[in-house]
C-alpha positions as CSV (number, residue, x, y, z in Angstrom):
1,M,-12.6,-47.5,54.3
2,N,-15.8,-46.4,55.9
3,D,-15.2,-42.9,54.7
4,A,-14.5,-44.1,51.2
5,A,-17.8,-46.1,51.2
6,N,-19.7,-43.1,52.5
7,D,-18.2,-40.9,49.7
8,L,-19.2,-43.5,47.1
9,V,-22.8,-43.6,48.4
10,S,-22.8,-39.7,48.4
11,V,-21.7,-39.6,44.8
12,W,-24.6,-41.9,43.8
13,S,-27.2,-40.0,45.8
14,L,-29.3,-37.0,44.9
15,C,-28.3,-33.5,46.0
16,L,-30.3,-33.2,49.2
17,A,-29.7,-31.1,52.3
18,S,-28.0,-33.9,54.2
19,G,-24.7,-35.7,54.5
20,N,-21.8,-33.5,53.3
21,S,-24.0,-30.8,51.7
22,A,-22.8,-28.3,54.3
23,D,-19.1,-29.4,54.3
24,S,-17.4,-26.4,52.7
25,T,-14.1,-28.3,52.4
26,M,-15.4,-31.4,50.5
27,I,-18.4,-30.0,48.5
28,W,-16.3,-28.5,45.7
29,S,-15.1,-32.0,44.6
30,T,-18.3,-33.9,45.2
31,W,-20.4,-34.7,42.1
32,S,-23.7,-36.4,41.9
33,I,-24.3,-39.2,39.4
34,A,-27.7,-40.3,40.9
35,P,-29.2,-42.6,38.2
36,A,-32.6,-41.0,38.5
37,V,-31.0,-37.8,37.1
38,T,-28.1,-39.0,35.0
39,L,-29.9,-41.7,33.1
40,P,-32.5,-39.3,31.4
41,L,-29.6,-37.0,30.5
42,V,-27.7,-39.9,28.9
43,L,-30.8,-41.2,27.1
44,F,-31.6,-37.7,25.7
45,G,-28.0,-37.2,24.6
46,A,-27.8,-40.7,22.9
47,L,-31.1,-40.3,21.1
48,Y,-30.2,-36.8,20.0
49,A,-26.8,-37.8,18.7
50,A,-28.4,-40.7,16.8
51,G,-30.9,-38.3,15.3
52,V,-28.1,-35.9,14.2
53,F,-26.3,-38.7,12.4
54,R,-29.5,-39.8,10.7
55,R,-30.4,-36.2,9.6
56,A,-26.8,-35.6,8.4
57,A,-27.3,-38.3,5.8
58,E,-30.4,-36.6,4.4
59,P,-31.0,-33.3,2.6
60,H,-31.2,-30.6,5.2
61,D,-30.4,-27.0,6.0
62,S,-26.9,-27.5,7.5
63,G,-26.9,-24.0,9.1
64,A,-30.1,-24.8,11.0
65,L,-28.8,-28.2,12.1
66,C,-25.6,-26.7,13.3
67,C,-27.5,-24.1,15.3
68,E,-29.7,-26.7,16.8
69,M,-26.8,-29.0,17.7
70,T,-25.0,-26.1,19.4
71,A,-28.1,-25.3,21.5
72,A,-28.6,-28.9,22.4
73,A,-25.0,-29.4,23.5
74,A,-25.1,-26.2,25.6
75,A,-28.4,-27.3,27.2
76,L,-26.8,-30.7,28.2
77,L,-23.7,-29.0,29.5
78,L,-25.8,-26.6,31.7
79,L,-27.9,-29.5,32.9
80,V,-24.8,-31.4,33.9
81,A,-23.6,-28.3,35.7
82,A,-26.9,-27.9,37.5
83,V,-27.7,-31.4,38.6
84,V,-24.4,-33.4,38.4
85,S,-21.5,-31.1,39.1
86,P,-20.6,-29.7,42.6
87,L,-23.0,-26.8,41.9
88,C,-25.7,-29.3,42.6
89,R,-24.4,-30.1,46.1
90,L,-23.9,-26.4,46.7
91,S,-27.5,-25.7,45.8
92,A,-28.5,-27.9,48.7
93,A,-26.3,-25.9,51.1
94,L,-26.8,-22.3,50.0
95,A,-30.1,-20.6,49.0
96,S,-28.2,-18.3,46.7
97,V,-26.6,-21.2,44.8
98,H,-30.0,-22.9,44.8
99,M,-31.3,-19.8,43.0
100,V,-28.6,-20.0,40.4
101,Q,-29.6,-23.6,39.8
102,H,-33.2,-22.5,39.6
103,L,-32.2,-19.9,36.9
104,V,-30.5,-22.6,34.9
105,L,-33.4,-25.0,35.1
106,V,-36.3,-22.6,34.4
107,I,-34.8,-20.2,31.9
108,L,-31.5,-21.1,30.3
109,V,-31.9,-24.8,29.7
110,P,-35.5,-24.6,28.5
111,Q,-34.7,-21.7,26.1
112,L,-31.8,-23.7,24.6
113,I,-33.9,-26.8,24.2
114,V,-36.6,-24.9,22.4
115,V,-34.0,-23.5,20.1
116,A,-32.6,-27.0,19.6
117,A,-36.0,-28.2,18.3
118,P,-35.4,-31.7,19.7
119,L,-38.6,-33.2,18.4
120,R,-37.3,-33.3,14.9
121,T,-33.9,-34.7,15.7
122,L,-35.1,-37.1,18.5
123,G,-37.7,-38.4,16.0
124,A,-34.9,-39.2,13.6
125,G,-33.0,-40.9,16.3
126,L,-35.9,-43.1,17.0
127,R,-36.1,-43.9,13.3
128,R,-39.5,-42.5,12.8
129,A,-41.0,-39.2,11.6
130,T,-42.4,-36.9,14.2
131,R,-45.8,-35.4,14.0
132,A,-44.3,-32.0,14.8
133,T,-42.5,-31.6,11.5
134,S,-43.6,-30.6,8.1
135,S,-42.2,-31.4,4.6
136,N,-39.7,-28.6,4.9
137,G,-38.5,-29.7,8.3
138,R,-39.9,-26.8,10.3
139,Q,-42.0,-27.4,13.4
140,E,-45.7,-26.9,13.0
141,L,-46.9,-27.2,16.6
142,Q,-49.2,-24.4,17.4
143,W,-48.2,-22.9,20.7
144,D,-51.1,-20.5,21.3
145,R,-51.5,-20.5,25.0
146,P,-48.6,-18.3,26.4
147,L,-50.7,-16.8,29.2
148,L,-52.0,-20.2,30.3
149,A,-48.4,-21.5,30.3
150,A,-47.2,-18.4,32.1
151,G,-49.8,-19.1,34.8
152,A,-48.7,-22.6,35.3
153,Y,-45.0,-21.5,35.3
154,G,-45.6,-18.8,37.8
155,F,-47.6,-21.1,40.1
156,L,-44.7,-23.6,40.2
157,I,-42.1,-20.9,40.9
158,W,-44.1,-19.7,43.9
159,F,-45.0,-23.2,45.0
160,W,-41.5,-24.4,45.1
161,H,-40.3,-21.3,46.9
162,A,-42.8,-21.7,49.7
163,P,-40.9,-22.6,52.9
164,A,-42.6,-26.0,53.3
165,T,-42.3,-27.3,49.8
166,Y,-38.7,-25.8,49.5
167,E,-37.7,-28.0,52.5
168,L,-39.5,-31.0,51.1
169,A,-37.6,-30.7,47.8
170,L,-34.3,-30.7,49.7
171,T,-35.1,-33.5,52.1
172,S,-37.3,-36.0,50.3
173,V,-36.1,-38.1,47.3
174,G,-39.6,-38.2,45.8
175,W,-40.3,-34.5,46.3
176,H,-36.9,-33.6,44.9
177,L,-37.5,-35.6,41.7
178,L,-41.0,-34.0,41.4
179,Y,-39.4,-30.6,41.9
180,L,-36.9,-31.2,39.0
181,G,-39.4,-32.9,36.7
182,S,-42.2,-30.4,37.1
183,L,-40.0,-27.4,36.7
184,M,-38.4,-28.7,33.6
185,L,-41.6,-29.8,31.9
186,V,-43.6,-26.6,32.6
187,S,-40.6,-24.4,31.8
188,L,-40.3,-26.1,28.4
189,W,-44.0,-25.5,27.8
190,F,-43.7,-21.9,28.8
191,W,-40.7,-21.0,26.7
192,A,-42.0,-23.0,23.7
193,C,-45.3,-21.0,23.9
194,V,-43.7,-17.6,24.1
195,F,-41.2,-18.3,21.3
196,H,-43.5,-20.1,18.9
197,T,-47.0,-18.5,19.4
198,A,-48.5,-16.5,16.6
199,S,-49.8,-14.0,19.3
200,I,-46.8,-11.8,19.9
201,G,-48.7,-9.5,22.2
202,A,-49.8,-12.4,24.4
203,A,-46.2,-13.8,24.5
204,A,-44.7,-10.4,25.5
205,L,-47.4,-9.9,28.1
206,A,-46.7,-13.4,29.6
207,L,-43.0,-12.5,29.9
208,L,-43.6,-9.1,31.4
209,L,-46.1,-10.5,33.9
210,T,-43.6,-13.2,34.8
211,M,-40.9,-10.6,35.3
212,V,-43.2,-8.6,37.6
213,H,-44.3,-11.5,39.9
214,T,-40.8,-13.1,40.1
215,G,-39.4,-9.7,40.9
216,L,-41.9,-9.5,43.7
217,L,-40.8,-12.9,45.0
218,G,-37.2,-11.8,44.8
219,A,-38.0,-8.6,46.7
220,L,-39.8,-10.6,49.4
221,L,-36.7,-12.8,49.8
222,T,-34.4,-9.8,49.8
223,F,-36.3,-7.8,52.4
224,A,-37.7,-10.5,54.6
225,P,-36.6,-9.7,58.2
226,W,-35.9,-13.3,59.1
227,P,-34.7,-16.4,57.3
228,L,-37.5,-18.2,55.5
229,Y,-35.6,-21.3,54.9
230,P,-34.0,-22.5,58.2
231,I,-32.8,-25.7,56.5
232,M,-30.2,-23.6,54.7
233,G,-28.8,-22.0,57.8
234,G,-26.1,-24.5,58.4
235,G,-24.8,-24.3,54.9
236,A,-24.7,-20.5,54.9
237,I,-22.7,-20.5,58.2
238,A,-20.3,-23.1,56.8
239,F,-19.5,-20.8,53.9
240,G,-19.1,-17.7,56.0
241,L,-22.5,-16.1,55.5
242,S,-25.4,-15.5,57.8
243,P,-28.6,-17.2,56.8
244,I,-30.3,-13.9,56.1
245,E,-27.4,-12.7,53.9
246,D,-27.6,-15.9,51.9
247,Q,-31.3,-15.4,51.5
248,Q,-30.9,-11.8,50.5
249,L,-28.4,-12.8,47.8
250,A,-30.8,-15.4,46.5
251,G,-33.6,-12.8,46.3
252,L,-31.3,-10.4,44.4
253,I,-30.5,-13.1,41.9
254,M,-34.2,-13.8,41.2
255,W,-35.0,-10.1,41.2
256,V,-32.3,-8.6,39.0
257,P,-30.6,-11.2,36.6
258,M,-33.7,-13.3,36.1
259,G,-35.9,-10.2,35.7
260,L,-33.5,-8.8,33.1
261,I,-33.7,-12.1,31.1
262,Y,-37.5,-12.0,31.1
263,L,-37.4,-8.3,30.0
264,L,-34.9,-9.0,27.2
265,S,-36.8,-12.0,26.0
266,A,-40.0,-9.9,25.9
267,L,-38.2,-7.2,23.8
268,W,-36.8,-9.9,21.5
269,V,-40.2,-11.4,21.0
270,M,-41.8,-8.0,20.2
271,S,-38.9,-7.1,17.9
272,R,-39.2,-10.4,16.0
273,G,-43.0,-9.9,15.7
274,F,-42.7,-6.4,14.4
275,S,-40.1,-7.5,11.9
276,A,-42.3,-10.3,10.7
277,R,-45.2,-8.0,10.4
278,S,-43.2,-5.4,8.4
279,L,-41.9,-8.1,6.1
280,G,-45.4,-9.4,5.5
281,Q,-46.7,-5.9,4.7
282,S,-43.8,-5.3,2.4
283,S,-44.4,-8.6,0.6
284,A,-48.1,-7.8,0.3
285,A,-47.4,-4.4,-1.1
286,T,-44.9,-5.8,-3.6
287,G,-47.4,-8.4,-4.7
288,S,-50.1,-5.8,-5.2
289,V,-47.7,-3.7,-7.4
290,D,-46.8,-6.7,-9.5
291,R,-50.4,-7.5,-10.1
292,R,-50.9,-4.0,-11.4
């Protein structure tokens, strides 16, 4: 009975480096439904769903709405995987899995949310027009600070991977919530800037600089001669890894897959910018011929 009570408490707690976080036999079946994390997810999902139903009753571009709904659903599923599923407990036991969670929270989920254009749909769910939409339903927010956003984004990535703050985020409830909240908010700002800014060059530069400095951090983790995060040592050993091997794997995840995503995003941003410029020049030339 005592074990059952402890399991129930664990399920309702945040994913911290304590309790059964290093128990390799139980961790795969241990979820986290801590209200501080799950309630915002439920609220977002409910408001978004209400907005979808409201927008569906009005004239709209069904193709755009379908794309936005798919992106929003994928973002919610990834958030559940990152902060609710057993992956969340594993991230408190293994530095490598923590890096996978980090990739989801600072790249994949923010990108999907930006694609989902939630301001428009959430505004409909709240039964009021948002200030971020125009008469044709397209967002008009001017994201013209990609380099500033990249600076804040980079600072947080390095800040939360410093050994002292890394440990605080995994041992303190308040610091853990600050870790999740700050990463999500600044990451959303960063990806909204690079995807929506009119300055394609600045957006591409922001992404390439981010690729370089996160690659440097990944290399530091990979080649460090000693474990930088002693708090993860017990988890690594429980899963058959040495602490340094776990840290090296975490560094490689940041260095290679994350770096590749930044590079591909920069190439996509530049390609889209060049296409838009070519289309604009073609339209201008056509207009000039028509006037003649």
